[in-house]
TIZAGU-811907 format. One line per 5 residues: number of its first residue (from 1); their letters; for each residue x, y, z of N, C-alpha, C. Coordinates in steps of 0.001 Angstrom, whole numbers. Last residue first. Layout:
BEGIN
NUM> A> X Y Z X Y Z X Y Z | ...
//
This chain:
BEGIN
364> XXXXX> 164358 -70122 103539 165637 -70748 103223 165603 -72206 103626 | 161741 -68262 102011 162218 -69193 103032 163528 -69793 102579 | 161191 -64747 101358 161462 -66125 100958 161886 -66949 102144 | 158786 -62194 100735 160116 -62611 101115 160309 -64046 100680 | 155950 -60409 101957 156803 -60815 100843 158172 -61194 101357
359> XXXXX> 153069 -61512 103914 154057 -60557 103433 154898 -61150 102323 | 153026 -64630 105626 152367 -63376 105271 153433 -62443 104786 | 152565 -68140 106198 153342 -67028 105667 152466 -65831 105398 | 151260 -69350 109340 151284 -69306 107877 152073 -68092 107417 | 153548 -69645 112095 152230 -69676 111484 152346 -69678 109988
354> XXXXX> 155570 -71194 114626 155406 -70454 113377 154003 -70620 112843 | 154580 -71011 118176 155277 -71567 117027 155074 -70725 115805 | 153419 -70526 120635 154332 -69524 120080 155144 -70096 118933 | 150325 -70945 121929 151298 -71550 121015 152129 -70481 120389 | 148866 -69343 123646 149143 -70732 124043 150231 -71357 123186
349> XXXXX> 148575 -66932 122394 149296 -66949 123667 149679 -68369 124073 | 149204 -67465 118863 148329 -67300 120019 149163 -67329 121278 | 150752 -65707 116145 150756 -66741 117163 149745 -66428 118255 | 151100 -63906 114198 149778 -64518 114266 149703 -65595 115336 | 153648 -63121 114062 152703 -62123 114572 151306 -62700 114724
344> XXXXX> 154942 -65207 112846 155080 -65071 114292 154088 -64066 114879 | 155049 -65655 110125 153805 -65974 110805 153854 -65787 112304 | 157206 -64852 108683 157284 -66161 109328 156023 -66555 110065 | 156397 -62292 107972 156564 -63302 106930 156575 -64704 107520 | 156521 -61048 110467 155232 -61201 109797 155299 -62288 108739
339> XXXXX> 159249 -61134 110926 158352 -61802 111876 156975 -62035 111246 | 160099 -59555 108788 160512 -60959 108857 159605 -61742 109808 | 158946 -57104 109499 158576 -57740 108232 158922 -59225 108243 | 160316 -56588 111886 158868 -56859 111927 158392 -57531 110646 | 162897 -56135 110874 162646 -57228 111809 161166 -57596 111829
334> XXXXX> 162439 -53881 109284 162980 -55096 108663 162716 -56306 109554 | 161572 -52073 111246 160650 -52482 110190 161130 -53769 109512 | 163919 -51818 112796 162695 -52358 113398 161712 -52851 112337 | 165587 -50709 110835 165956 -51971 111493 164721 -52619 112107 | 164238 -48332 110248 164362 -49356 109213 164727 -50714 109816
329> XXXXX> 164509 -46990 112696 163170 -47251 112161 163229 -48376 111133 | 167245 -46768 112818 166572 -47617 113805 165150 -47945 113354 | 167735 -44986 110738 168286 -46341 110651 167597 -47285 111641 | 166685 -42535 111428 165936 -43354 110468 166444 -44790 110423 | 168496 -41138 112995 167498 -41993 113668 166714 -42890 112719
324> XXXXX> 170994 -41237 110409 170519 -40724 111689 169510 -41675 112315 | 172131 -42079 108071 170668 -41968 108097 170127 -41403 109402 | 174864 -41196 106094 174377 -41445 107443 172879 -41154 107507 | 175718 -42817 103137 175048 -41646 103708 174518 -42001 105090 | 176741 -45236 102372 177599 -44063 102233 177000 -42798 102797
319> XXXXX> 175221 -47485 102884 175232 -46959 101521 176065 -45711 101325 | 175809 -50490 104611 175883 -49028 104640 176046 -48489 103233 | 173608 -53065 105216 174714 -52654 104354 174692 -51128 104289 | 172530 -54928 107936 172528 -53608 107304 173800 -53416 106492 | 170327 -57460 108949 171620 -57140 108323 171512 -55778 107675
314> XXXXX> 168797 -58755 111785 168756 -57722 110748 170173 -57457 110253 | 167021 -61473 113134 168327 -60932 112753 168128 -59894 111657 | 165425 -63172 115742 165279 -62237 114635 166624 -61559 114396 | 164222 -66166 116963 165447 -65379 116766 165201 -64477 115571 | 161859 -67426 119298 162164 -66839 118002 163506 -66109 118061
309> XXXXX> 160420 -68062 121651 160966 -69109 120784 161232 -68594 119371 | 157799 -65547 121863 158854 -66398 122400 159307 -67400 121348 | 156465 -62363 121851 156809 -63512 121009 157965 -64259 121654 | 155293 -59913 122647 155141 -61132 123451 155366 -62384 122607 | 155670 -57474 121628 154853 -58376 120814 154580 -59696 121529
304> XXXXX> 157361 -56461 123507 156020 -55867 123431 155082 -56708 122565 | 159604 -58171 123031 158946 -58125 124337 157521 -57585 124227 | 160419 -57670 120462 159949 -59017 120792 159166 -59018 122092 | 161150 -54952 120855 160100 -55308 119900 159534 -56692 120216 | 163259 -55205 122637 162044 -54530 123090 160871 -54861 122164
299> XXXXX> 165087 -56412 120936 164624 -57145 122117 163325 -56537 122647 | 165493 -54325 119165 164860 -55545 118673 164325 -56378 119832 | 166750 -52589 120945 165479 -52182 120336 164741 -53392 119765 | 169060 -53968 121491 168096 -53781 122584 166741 -53327 122047 | 170325 -53771 118983 169913 -55073 119511 168866 -54944 120599
294> XXXXX> 170856 -51011 118795 169958 -51651 117825 169446 -52989 118356 | 172701 -49780 120433 171318 -49865 120920 170367 -50550 119943 | 174961 -49252 117815 174622 -49001 119210 173122 -48981 119464 | 176035 -51592 115956 175041 -50536 115765 174411 -50245 117127 | 177645 -53735 116657 178279 -52476 116257 177332 -51331 116026
289> XXXXX> 175800 -55726 117415 176709 -55941 116281 177265 -54623 115743 | 174017 -55838 119522 173975 -54659 118644 174774 -54857 117362 | 172157 -58584 120567 173500 -58132 120170 173362 -56977 119194 | 170414 -60222 123297 170463 -59454 122056 171888 -58999 121798 | 168320 -62696 124941 169559 -61918 124791 169459 -61128 123485
284> XXXXX> 166682 -64999 127166 166665 -63968 126135 167984 -63223 126107 | 164587 -67526 128511 165947 -67090 128193 165854 -66041 127088 | 162364 -68315 130934 162476 -67553 129688 163911 -67065 129530 | 161330 -71383 132297 162349 -70332 132311 162414 -69659 130940 | 159830 -73638 132433 159240 -72422 132980 160180 -71246 132976
279> XXXXX> 160943 -74955 129455 160251 -75252 130700 159562 -74000 131203 | 162231 -72346 127881 162519 -73760 128100 161949 -74128 129455 | 161737 -69885 125562 161230 -70412 126823 161474 -71912 126880 | 163595 -67375 124191 163335 -68810 124129 162901 -69307 125510 | 164333 -64705 122058 163663 -65123 123286 163331 -66603 123133
274> XXXXX> 166746 -62449 120624 166026 -63709 120671 165403 -63917 122044 | 168191 -60292 118179 167594 -60481 119500 166831 -61793 119464 | 170843 -58685 116273 169858 -59722 116574 169315 -59629 117987 | 172789 -57982 113534 172076 -57334 114635 170940 -58283 115008 | 174827 -59069 111695 173895 -59883 112481 173414 -59143 113729
269> XXXXX> 176347 -57152 110133 175778 -58370 109533 174668 -59024 110351 | 176904 -54130 109355 176382 -54738 110578 175646 -56015 110166 | 178066 -53916 106832 178560 -53073 107931 178139 -53647 109283 | 178748 -57124 105251 177892 -55982 105566 178480 -55180 106720 | 180137 -59419 104867 180782 -58181 104408 179935 -56943 104678
264> XXXXX> 178473 -61454 105631 179609 -61145 106508 180306 -59846 106121 | 176731 -61537 103425 176259 -61093 104733 177430 -60658 105602 | 178281 -62458 101349 177604 -61178 101162 177048 -60652 102479 | 179230 -64952 102360 180132 -63822 102151 179400 -62489 102068 | 178051 -66839 104954 177727 -66341 103620 178435 -65004 103406
259> XXXXX> 178597 -67328 107527 179386 -68102 106563 179104 -67669 105130 | 176750 -65922 108969 178074 -65306 108782 178956 -66087 107818 | 174639 -67767 109025 174504 -66512 108276 175874 -65897 107982 | 175785 -69743 110651 175330 -70080 109304 175211 -68820 108447 | 176164 -68363 113003 177340 -68840 112269 176973 -69189 110831
254> XXXXX> 173472 -67979 113698 174314 -66817 113414 175568 -67228 112648 | 172656 -70658 114115 172007 -69842 113082 172900 -68657 112705 | 174337 -71387 116208 174348 -72155 114959 173752 -71341 113818 | 173710 -69618 118294 175002 -69478 117602 175082 -70275 116301 | 170961 -70661 118787 171233 -69290 118337 172599 -69167 117656
249> XXXXX> 170728 -73145 119897 170567 -73048 118447 170937 -71666 117901 | 170819 -72923 122598 172030 -73419 121941 171937 -73332 120424 | 168234 -72268 123448 169224 -71193 123254 170484 -71651 122531 | 165719 -74011 121612 166738 -74057 122663 167753 -72944 122409 | 164047 -73648 119567 163498 -74385 120704 164475 -74472 121857
244> XXXXX> 163142 -71078 117217 164153 -71847 117947 163476 -72525 119140 | 162279 -69898 114033 161814 -70422 115311 162929 -71246 115935 | 163625 -66901 112551 163432 -68345 112591 162939 -68750 113970 | 164171 -64195 110259 163647 -64726 111513 163523 -66238 111412 | 165591 -61185 108960 165421 -62636 108902 164917 -63110 110257
239> XXXXX> 165697 -58180 106994 165344 -58885 108220 165166 -60375 107975 | 167915 -55928 105632 167174 -57164 105396 166946 -57862 106728 | 168591 -52796 104307 168273 -53515 105533 167466 -54754 105168 | 170943 -50652 102810 170004 -51757 102635 169848 -52498 103953 | 171540 -47397 101573 171695 -48362 102661 170598 -49403 102528
234> XXXXX> 170644 -45733 99545 171597 -46781 99188 171984 -47685 100354 | 168524 -44345 100702 169779 -43657 100389 170947 -44640 100239 | 167163 -47295 101654 167066 -45859 101910 168433 -45235 101687 | 165327 -50241 101365 166423 -49441 100819 166168 -47966 101091 | 164749 -53395 102565 164338 -52002 102736 165522 -51153 102316
229> XXXXX> 164106 -56549 100957 165018 -55491 101415 164291 -54163 101601 | 161726 -58909 102307 162189 -58062 101208 163117 -56970 101743 | 162889 -61428 104683 161954 -60427 104169 162567 -59652 103014 | 163263 -64817 105122 163992 -63593 104773 163039 -62612 104112 | 163298 -67415 107512 162554 -66631 106527 163263 -65304 106338
224> XXXXX> 164806 -70511 108125 164948 -69054 108197 164087 -68409 107119 | 164063 -73288 110002 163862 -72670 108699 163922 -71157 108865 | 165084 -76105 111675 165161 -74638 111667 165041 -74134 110232 | 165258 -78828 111654 164008 -78259 112144 164002 -76732 112159 | 167824 -79500 110815 166708 -79710 109897 165427 -79021 110345
219> XXXXX> 170256 -76970 111583 169510 -78181 111939 168260 -78278 111073 | 172331 -75583 109002 171241 -75440 109970 170669 -76808 110334 | 175878 -75823 108846 174565 -76161 108293 173507 -76064 109389 | 178462 -75271 109406 177454 -74320 109885 176081 -74595 109292 | 181005 -76143 108930 180107 -77016 109676 178969 -76160 110249
214> XXXXX> 183113 -74874 107604 181850 -75047 106913 180956 -76081 107594 | 184728 -72545 109858 184592 -73848 109219 183204 -73989 108597 | 185720 -69275 109155 184722 -70088 109842 184609 -71429 109143 | 189275 -68567 109170 187987 -68681 108516 187043 -69568 109314 | 191735 -68610 110309 190742 -67732 110917 189366 -67878 110300
209> XXXXX> 193223 -70215 108710 192908 -70724 110031 191828 -69898 110701 | 193539 -68568 106497 192745 -69776 106356 192338 -70322 107713 | 195228 -66602 107555 193885 -66239 107104 192991 -67462 107011 | 197556 -68050 108054 196815 -67500 109191 195395 -67152 108801 | 197581 -70996 105919 197985 -69644 106295 197154 -69175 107470
204> XXXXX> 198456 -74437 106368 197464 -73388 106199 198022 -72048 106630 | 200008 -76641 106634 200578 -75551 105854 199597 -74403 105668 | 198516 -78448 107995 199683 -77919 108693 200294 -76752 107950 | 195178 -77361 107079 196270 -78327 107117 197445 -77695 107829 | 191810 -76961 107256 193073 -76416 107748 194101 -77523 107818
199> XXXXX> 189909 -78307 105650 189768 -76885 105972 191068 -76278 106423 | 190793 -80293 102842 190709 -80128 104298 190669 -78651 104629 | 188809 -80673 100000 189962 -79964 100541 189815 -79839 102049 | 186592 -81685 98843 187639 -82635 99191 188868 -81982 99812 | 185003 -79379 98353 184538 -80448 99236 185633 -81392 99692
194> XXXXX> 186656 -76208 98602 186346 -77388 97814 185983 -78548 98732 | 185045 -73491 100100 186158 -74431 100180 185768 -75677 99408 | 182754 -72140 99346 183965 -71355 99586 185201 -72236 99670 | 180709 -73090 96677 181239 -73459 97988 182556 -72736 98180 | 178119 -71371 95041 179537 -71693 95082 179955 -72026 96509
189> XXXXX> 175553 -70536 95177 175827 -71618 94236 177301 -72013 94212 | 175428 -68396 96863 174805 -69632 97315 175134 -70804 96403 | 176554 -66383 95345 177298 -66895 96488 176746 -68237 96931 | 174512 -65849 93519 175770 -66422 93042 176559 -67046 94185 | 172579 -64768 95254 172279 -65977 94498 173546 -66659 94004
184> XXXXX> 173967 -62507 96195 173515 -63529 97138 173281 -64842 96412 | 174174 -61108 93861 175407 -61582 94493 175076 -62686 95489 | 171481 -60545 93533 172151 -61379 92529 173450 -61934 93096 | 171096 -58906 95738 170416 -60194 95707 171016 -61117 94658 | 172707 -56745 94968 172985 -57457 96206 172354 -58842 96189
179> XXXXX> 171402 -55935 92661 172787 -56403 92573 173161 -57211 93803 | 168967 -55113 93796 168999 -56229 92865 170391 -56805 92708 | 169766 -52906 95278 169244 -54069 95988 169273 -55308 95097 | 170499 -51263 93123 171493 -51646 94128 171043 -52885 94879 | 168021 -51007 91879 169116 -51629 91139 170199 -52102 92097
174> XXXXX> 166622 -49657 93832 166176 -50998 93459 167272 -51740 92704 | 168067 -47260 93828 168051 -48089 95034 167624 -49514 94716 | 167490 -46344 91237 168883 -46609 91626 168920 -47542 92824 | 164700 -46040 91436 165260 -46973 90455 166698 -47342 90812 | 164602 -44063 93398 164012 -45367 93678 164551 -46417 92718
169> XXXXX> 165760 -41989 91998 166478 -42537 93155 165914 -43894 93549 | 163733 -41553 90067 165084 -41939 89645 165854 -42580 90805 | 161563 -40781 91693 161450 -41955 90825 162831 -42470 90434 | 162615 -38442 92827 162243 -39553 93710 162140 -40855 92909 | 162893 -36938 90454 164072 -37272 91255 163786 -38445 92189
164> XXXXX> 160250 -36738 89649 161216 -37414 88773 162464 -37811 89548 | 159166 -35282 91799 158691 -36631 91520 159658 -37406 90632 | 160619 -32872 91630 160670 -33682 92851 160242 -35118 92574 | 159873 -31994 89040 161270 -32260 89373 161379 -33176 90583 | 157135 -31599 89425 157592 -32630 88492 159051 -32999 88781
159> XXXXX> 157231 -29440 91188 156599 -30688 91604 157048 -31846 90723 | 158385 -27534 89559 159108 -27980 90753 158543 -29295 91263 | 156348 -27267 87650 157672 -27753 87246 158464 -28262 88443 | 154266 -26205 89270 154117 -27491 88600 155455 -28095 88202 | 155333 -23755 90035 155012 -24755 91067 154873 -26141 90449
154> XXXXX> 155488 -22594 87442 156694 -22816 88241 156444 -23879 89308 | 152772 -22440 86651 153700 -23311 85926 154946 -23609 86757 | 150773 -20829 87666 151192 -21982 88474 152231 -22866 87800 | 148824 -17909 88251 149815 -18604 87428 150449 -19706 88279 | 145366 -17582 88852 146701 -17734 89449 147632 -18459 88476
149> XXXXX> 142797 -17578 87923 143495 -16288 87935 144895 -16367 88542 | 141782 -20443 89868 141604 -19507 88744 142299 -18171 88999 | 144297 -22527 91317 143091 -21713 91503 142993 -20722 90344 | 145622 -25742 91782 145511 -24560 90930 144206 -23842 91235 | 147904 -27732 93513 146576 -27118 93523 146597 -25845 92671
144> XXXXX> 149675 -30389 92125 149705 -28979 92531 148300 -28401 92460 | 149191 -33725 93204 149924 -32769 92378 149912 -31374 92969 | 147597 -35426 94518 149012 -35502 94869 149861 -34520 94062 | 145169 -35011 93351 145319 -34571 94747 146778 -34606 95186 | 145388 -33726 89999 145509 -34823 90951 145689 -34277 92363
139> XXXXX> 145561 -31741 88211 144213 -32266 88457 144227 -33412 89458 | 148109 -30982 87612 147201 -29938 88109 145777 -30435 88369 | 149342 -33414 86797 149936 -32561 87823 148942 -31589 88428 | 148835 -35442 85005 147771 -35079 85955 148248 -34122 87038 | 151188 -35863 83658 150063 -35306 82903 148966 -34793 83842
134> XXXXX> 152528 -37123 85744 152945 -35775 85365 151851 -35102 84522 | 151280 -39598 85800 151187 -38736 86987 151583 -37300 86665 | 151984 -40690 83308 150601 -40321 83589 150466 -39381 84765 | 154762 -41110 83674 154276 -40277 82576 152857 -39774 82869 | 154768 -42913 85820 155359 -41584 85982 154832 -40635 84913
129> XXXXX> 153406 -45052 84531 152928 -44503 85799 153462 -43090 86019 | 154854 -45808 82312 153561 -45145 82105 153032 -44502 83375 | 158388 -45001 82763 157235 -45897 82699 155934 -45098 82611 | 161406 -44310 81095 160251 -43756 81811 159053 -44696 81652 | 164298 -46271 81553 163192 -45897 80689 161994 -45429 81506
124> XXXXX> 167347 -45187 82908 166088 -45896 83136 164983 -45367 82224 | 169665 -43797 83000 169680 -45039 82220 168358 -45775 82266 | 168211 -40655 83105 169446 -41408 83309 169419 -42624 82404 | 165217 -41285 81959 165813 -40456 83003 167053 -41203 83452 | 163849 -41325 78676 164717 -41927 79688 165083 -40862 80718
119> XXXXX> 162213 -39751 77257 161893 -41176 77267 162722 -41917 78305 | 160978 -36565 77973 162119 -37485 78089 161633 -38929 78100 | 158647 -35147 78163 159134 -35491 76829 160248 -36523 76872 | 155893 -35041 80181 157300 -35429 80169 157697 -35862 78763 | 153809 -32245 80368 154027 -33572 79796 155521 -33857 79745
114> XXXXX> 151274 -30277 81853 152691 -30617 81753 152822 -32040 81221 | 148923 -27736 81185 149212 -29175 81238 150707 -29383 81058 | 147276 -25125 83120 148136 -25634 82041 148247 -27155 82147 | 143750 -24598 83847 145142 -24808 84252 145967 -25255 83051 | 141326 -22022 83208 141887 -23347 82961 143342 -23414 83401
109> XXXXX> 140541 -19424 83656 139600 -20487 83994 140111 -21887 83722 | 142810 -17613 83605 141481 -17206 84070 140631 -18387 84527 | 145384 -17785 82682 145061 -18470 83937 143648 -18209 84438 | 143960 -19745 80054 144830 -19701 81235 145315 -18268 81436 | 142554 -20006 77723 141831 -19428 78866 142653 -19444 80158
104> XXXXX> 144164 -21309 75859 143833 -19890 75644 143194 -19228 76862 | 146589 -23357 77691 145337 -23164 76947 144999 -21682 76817 | 149853 -24306 77332 149041 -23249 77942 147764 -23079 77127 | 151982 -26865 78098 150909 -26473 77172 149973 -25505 77885 | 155278 -27749 78275 154258 -26946 78951 153248 -26494 77903
99> XXXXX> 157217 -30599 78487 156410 -29783 77590 155329 -29071 78405 | 160429 -31144 79703 159006 -31061 80025 158324 -30138 79027 | 163163 -33234 80133 162521 -32266 79247 161022 -32313 79486 | 165890 -33584 82465 164604 -34001 81933 164035 -32879 81076 | 169213 -34794 83279 168260 -33749 82887 166964 -34367 82385
94> XXXXX> 171867 -35369 85402 170672 -35978 84830 169662 -34874 84531 | 173810 -34084 86724 174189 -34619 85414 173007 -35280 84710 | 172790 -33453 89175 172861 -32383 88180 173291 -32858 86801 | 171039 -34633 91306 171775 -35359 90264 171902 -34421 89070 | 169482 -33132 92926 170561 -33895 93574 171379 -34713 92587
89> XXXXX> 167727 -31873 90971 168456 -31109 91998 169646 -31853 92599 | 167972 -32593 87517 167496 -33040 88819 168338 -32383 89916 | 167650 -29884 85214 168474 -30912 85839 167868 -31315 87177 | 165420 -29222 82456 165859 -29012 83831 166722 -30176 84300 | 163913 -27540 79862 164920 -28558 80174 165511 -28257 81546
84> XXXXX> 160767 -27013 78518 161675 -26635 79600 162616 -27801 79863 | 158993 -25730 75738 159706 -26851 76348 160694 -26325 77383 | 155655 -24558 75091 157103 -24368 75177 157712 -25500 75991 | 152763 -23557 73445 153577 -24668 73930 155038 -24258 73966 | 149500 -22349 73541 150921 -21980 73551 151694 -23146 74133
79> XXXXX> 146666 -22835 71453 147432 -23196 72638 148887 -22795 72467 | 145039 -22370 69241 145676 -21227 69866 146457 -21559 71114 | 142886 -25057 69838 143256 -23979 68927 143872 -22829 69703 | 144224 -27891 71245 143330 -26761 71477 143794 -25620 70600 | 146107 -29637 70460 144777 -30192 70655 143751 -29106 70901
74> XXXXX> 148740 -29680 68241 147939 -28811 69097 146529 -29362 69201 | 150698 -32696 68440 149921 -31712 67702 149060 -30904 68645 | 151758 -34562 70151 152526 -33348 69905 151736 -32299 69140 | 150077 -36693 70276 150267 -35910 71492 150924 -34580 71201 | 150079 -37788 67789 148769 -37438 68321 148908 -36617 69593
69> XXXXX> 152827 -38288 67354 152167 -37208 66639 150847 -36793 67278 | 154700 -38901 70445 153941 -39308 69262 153159 -38155 68655 | 157582 -36825 71211 156411 -37591 71601 155634 -37964 70355 | 159508 -34957 70683 159923 -36170 71362 158776 -37049 71770 | 160664 -32673 68495 159454 -33442 68768 159828 -34776 69376
64> XXXXX> 162922 -31465 67752 162450 -31168 69099 161203 -31970 69453 | 163452 -32074 65165 164268 -32729 66179 163783 -32459 67585 | 160675 -32706 63080 161380 -31728 63891 162177 -32422 64970 | 159169 -34502 61701 160609 -34544 61496 161370 -33543 62311 | 156328 -32403 61559 156922 -33724 61321 158410 -33621 61057
59> XXXXX> 156154 -29871 64154 156091 -30240 62738 156779 -31579 62535 | 156035 -28776 66677 155562 -30158 66493 155465 -30564 65035 | 158102 -26967 68806 157588 -27093 67441 157235 -28550 67175 | 158203 -24846 71571 158086 -26238 71134 157444 -26284 69749 | 160612 -22427 72551 159319 -22763 71978 159344 -24194 71454
54> XXXXX> 162566 -23039 75525 162420 -22619 74132 161058 -23072 73613 | 164617 -22771 78356 163259 -22714 77811 163316 -22321 76343 | 167229 -22692 79086 166427 -23795 79625 165055 -23866 78980 | 168659 -20499 78333 168705 -21649 77430 167908 -22845 77950 | 168351 -18593 80353 167847 -18310 79004 167744 -19549 78130
49> XXXXX> 167289 -19905 83564 168302 -19540 82584 167719 -19421 81188 | 165486 -20292 85626 166138 -21473 85061 167233 -21149 84039 | 164732 -17648 86368 165014 -18684 87372 165870 -19803 86787 | 164322 -16207 84054 165239 -15647 85052 165622 -16682 86105 | 162440 -17852 82820 163769 -17667 82221 164770 -17142 83230
44> XXXXX> 160289 -17490 84541 160888 -18822 84424 162281 -18746 83806 | 159727 -14804 83998 160191 -15192 85335 160873 -16565 85280 | 158835 -15026 81340 159977 -14170 81671 160580 -14551 83014 | 156584 -16594 81693 157713 -17134 80923 158980 -16354 81239 | 155039 -14704 83117 155426 -15977 83746 156608 -16609 83013
39> XXXXX> 154662 -12701 81268 155419 -12403 82486 155894 -13688 83156 | 153060 -14074 79410 154370 -13558 79020 155245 -13298 80247 | 150794 -14553 81003 151532 -15682 80431 152944 -15252 80052 | 149994 -11942 81535 150373 -12810 82661 151166 -14021 82179 | 149374 -10994 78959 150485 -10405 79708 150944 -11309 80842
34> XXXXX> 147227 -11751 77495 148346 -12688 77570 149540 -12150 78358 | 145357 -9758 77374 144921 -11052 77909 146083 -12018 78130 | 146740 -7670 76080 146438 -7562 77518 146047 -8905 78134 | 149330 -8210 73879 147934 -8569 74128 147657 -8512 75625 | 151976 -7689 73868 151128 -6734 73152 149641 -7011 73365
29> XXXXX> 153213 -9830 75026 153055 -8629 75845 152126 -7602 75183 | 153497 -11578 72900 152479 -11841 73916 152184 -10595 74745 | 155661 -10405 71631 154359 -10408 70954 153235 -10656 71954 | 157633 -10963 73532 157331 -9564 73211 155975 -9454 72511 | 157702 -13714 73376 157214 -13104 74619 156838 -11640 74364
24> XXXXX> 158867 -13942 70828 157523 -14448 71049 156893 -13828 72308 | 161372 -12890 71251 160481 -12245 70285 159038 -12664 70514 | 162306 -14776 73109 162184 -13368 73499 161234 -12620 72556 | 162354 -17071 71520 161451 -17001 72658 161245 -15556 73108 | 164331 -16396 69684 162986 -16717 69202 161975 -16581 70338
19> XXXXX> 166501 -16209 71368 166016 -14995 70709 164593 -15202 70197 | 166736 -18892 72096 166533 -17881 73134 165977 -16594 72530 | 167145 -20177 69584 165948 -20453 70386 165678 -19398 71452 | 168065 -18425 66664 168494 -18815 67998 167262 -19021 68881 | 166182 -19667 63774 166862 -18647 64568 167266 -19203 65922
14> XXXXX> 164736 -21345 62230 166144 -21698 62389 166891 -20672 63227 | 161484 -22326 63399 162410 -21358 62823 163831 -21780 63087 | 158408 -23982 62711 159692 -23872 63369 160583 -22876 62657 | 155211 -23650 62867 156229 -23123 61967 157550 -22939 62703 | 153343 -24518 64713 153458 -25252 63458 154586 -24787 62556
9> XXXXX> 153209 -23011 67008 153033 -24454 67129 153396 -25197 65859 | 153347 -20345 66407 154570 -20951 66934 154454 -22465 67051 | 150897 -19345 65731 151676 -19958 64662 152938 -20623 65176 | 149733 -17928 67764 149587 -19380 67809 150380 -20079 66721 | 150307 -15258 67007 150938 -15845 68186 150878 -17350 68144
4> XXXX> 148748 -14909 64747 150187 -14673 64660 150920 -15302 65833 | 146117 -15307 65571 146774 -16328 64757 148275 -16164 64738 | 145384 -14477 69040 145462 -14193 67610 146322 -15223 66897 | 142953 -15767 71227 144397 -15652 70968 144608 -15477 69473
//
């Protein structure tokens, strides 16, 4: 690669970036070995727009240098570097900056390298895992397959976009789940009715009379386990399970859950199913709680797992996007996670009590 072309790495110019890039592509076109690189840049401009791509300058103090000096300097003599700015497909207000480094032997015998220049995606700081995975775009099994003599920058950029968007949405979903759990923690530290205040007096309003009394404390022998949230497109599913010894305990547990504001405000607070063997009689029931067929699916789960003396409850908060059949998958997974956490999946046929904890979650 001739010196005149590679000078773009060290000598920034004050000219219009789009014009600078066009001039540079024209120089590349003069070299038969670089025609494929020039044509690829031309195609990328036509796809992403004239102002999405510009040459990358790594001189000290350059406003375009967004990475440490040891990364921004040319590591291969004659390497071509340009920067691409793209918006996330489903979040057009969020943009990312990607550095494309083209080695002198591309595309004949070496692949390019992509590097994320953005330190933040939206409000979230980029972590080393995402940064490293993008560096390995063309050498990782989860990245883009490259074959000699084939141009591949577009495929790589699209792959990076997909991964950055998935990473960003995961951060949003985790933040939503965190807010829910923080609200849960705050709710648990406040009593809805003052201890010395009668629940309903002769002057109580209709709303006060409709409230659930605070006599919903769990019996001492009942411990509820709560699994980690499952988050999908801002909908949140949390599974809970407890061991029961009599069907009369079921409404006590459900009333206890419904007395917590963050649960009662969910779209479907207490989707549930239970099985309880008393003597030689097996009692069982389920409730969809407005999510058609969800309760019967939980009942089927308990049946095929052959678990008795257990109540499993799933709470779903609707995130604004309909999930279709995926919602039933998440409900079942949330229930199974709670059963696993409570040790119910480890029960023997002779003893259907609770076992040791497994999985992630908490006891109440």
